[in-house]
Each structure stands twice: as structure tokens, then as C-alpha cells.
C-alpha positions in Angstrom: 16.3 -4.1 0.9 15.7 -6.5 3.8 18.1 -4.5 6.0 16.1 -1.3 5.3 12.9 -3.0 6.3 14.5 -4.4 9.5 15.7 -0.9 10.5 12.2 0.6 9.8 10.7 -2.2 12.0 13.2 -1.3 14.8 12.2 2.4 14.5 8.6 1.4 14.7 9.2 -0.5 17.9 11.1 2.4 19.4 8.2 4.7 18.6 5.9 2.3 20.2 7.9 2.2 23.4 8.2 6.0 23.4 4.4 6.3 23.1 3.9 3.9 26.0 6.4 5.9 28.1 4.1 9.0 27.7 0.9 7.0 28.1 -0.3 8.0 24.6 -2.5 5.6 22.6 -0.7 4.3 19.6 -2.7 3.8 16.4 -1.9 2.7 12.9 -2.5 6.3 11.9 0.4 7.3 14.2 2.8 4.9 12.6 1.6 5.6 9.0 1.4 9.3 9.3 -2.3 9.4 8.8 -1.9 7.2 5.8 -0.3 9.8 3.5 3.4 9.6 4.4 3.3 6.0 5.4 1.5 5.0 2.2 3.9 7.0 0.1 6.9 5.4 1.8 5.4 1.9 1.4 4.6 2.6 -2.3 8.1 3.8 -2.9 9.7 0.7 -1.3 7.4 -1.5 -3.4 8.5 0.4 -6.5 12.1 -0.1 -5.6 11.5 -3.8 -5.2 9.7 -4.0 -8.5 12.5 -2.2 -10.3 15.1 -4.6 -8.8 12.9 -7.6 -9.8 12.5 -6.3 -13.3 16.2 -5.7 -13.6 17.1 -9.2 -12.4 14.5 -10.8 -14.8 15.8 -8.9 -17.8 19.4 -9.8 -16.9 18.4 -13.5 -16.6 16.5 -13.3 -19.9 19.5 -11.7 -21.7 21.9 -14.3 -20.2 19.7 -17.2 -21.4 19.7 -15.7 -24.9 16.2 -14.4 -25.2 16.1 -12.5 -28.5 13.4 -10.1 -27.3 15.8 -8.6 -24.7 18.6 -6.3 -25.8 21.7 -5.4 -23.9 20.7 -1.7 -23.6 17.4 -2.7 -22.0 19.2 -4.7 -19.4 21.6 -1.9 -18.7 18.8 0.7 -18.4 16.8 -1.6 -16.1 19.9 -2.1 -13.9 20.6 1.7 -13.7 16.9 2.3 -12.8 17.1 -0.3 -10.0 20.4 1.1 -8.8 19.2 4.7 -8.7 16.0 3.6 -6.9 17.9 1.7 -4.3 20.2 4.7 -3.7 17.2 6.9 -3.3 15.7 4.5 -0.8 19.0 4.5 1.2 19.2 8.3 1.2 15.5 8.6 2.4 16.3 6.1 5.1 19.3 8.1 6.2 17.3 11.3 6.3 14.6 9.6 8.3 17.1 8.3 10.8 18.7 11.6 11.2 15.4 13.4 11.7 14.3 10.7 14.2 17.6 11.1 16.2 17.2 14.9 16.1 13.7 14.7 17.5 14.7 12.2 20.2 17.6 14.5 21.3 15.3 17.5 21.6 14.7 18.7 25.1 11.1 19.0 26.1 
């Protein structure tokens, strides 16, 4: 998760340098896509983090013998976290590919 955030920060700094190269003002709206795409991306990353935290908490509770946590709940939470993380990785890969394609376009 941390690696994903670091890569996104690197892309942000590259976008900032590209804007300064063309003397365009850079605003938060530029980086966040007017609030819609950026907010959706942020929300999805927070959701992935929440799923992973819940999965870890259920696993710890099960390992300590909490009678309120069943094995199937732990497994389902783990699968949800895994699927969410894979989705995040695929979205990151698509974003990087799109960014590279845009940067390679001739103007």
C-alpha cells in the first residue's frame, strides 16, 4: 500500500514539473481532477486500507480465541482485502500506462 502511495506522489511531482515546463498554473483541481476522479481514487484507497485493517483485526481476534469471530468470517475478510488490493494494483498499472502513453504523445 505504501509503495502505491509513493508511486502516486512521484507521478504528482512529475505532473508538477510538466506544468511548470509549459508555464501553466497548477492547482489542486488539476491534481485531483476537479475533485471527482481524485476524490474517487482517494476513497477507493481508503476503502482498501480499511478492508486490510479489518482483515488483520479479525485474524488477530480469531488467533486469540475470540468466540465471536468464526473462521469463515476471517477467510471472507481476507479475500475481500486481497481482491481490493489486486484491484488497486490494476488501477495503478492502468494509470501508469495511460500516463506513459500521454507523455509519449507528440504535440
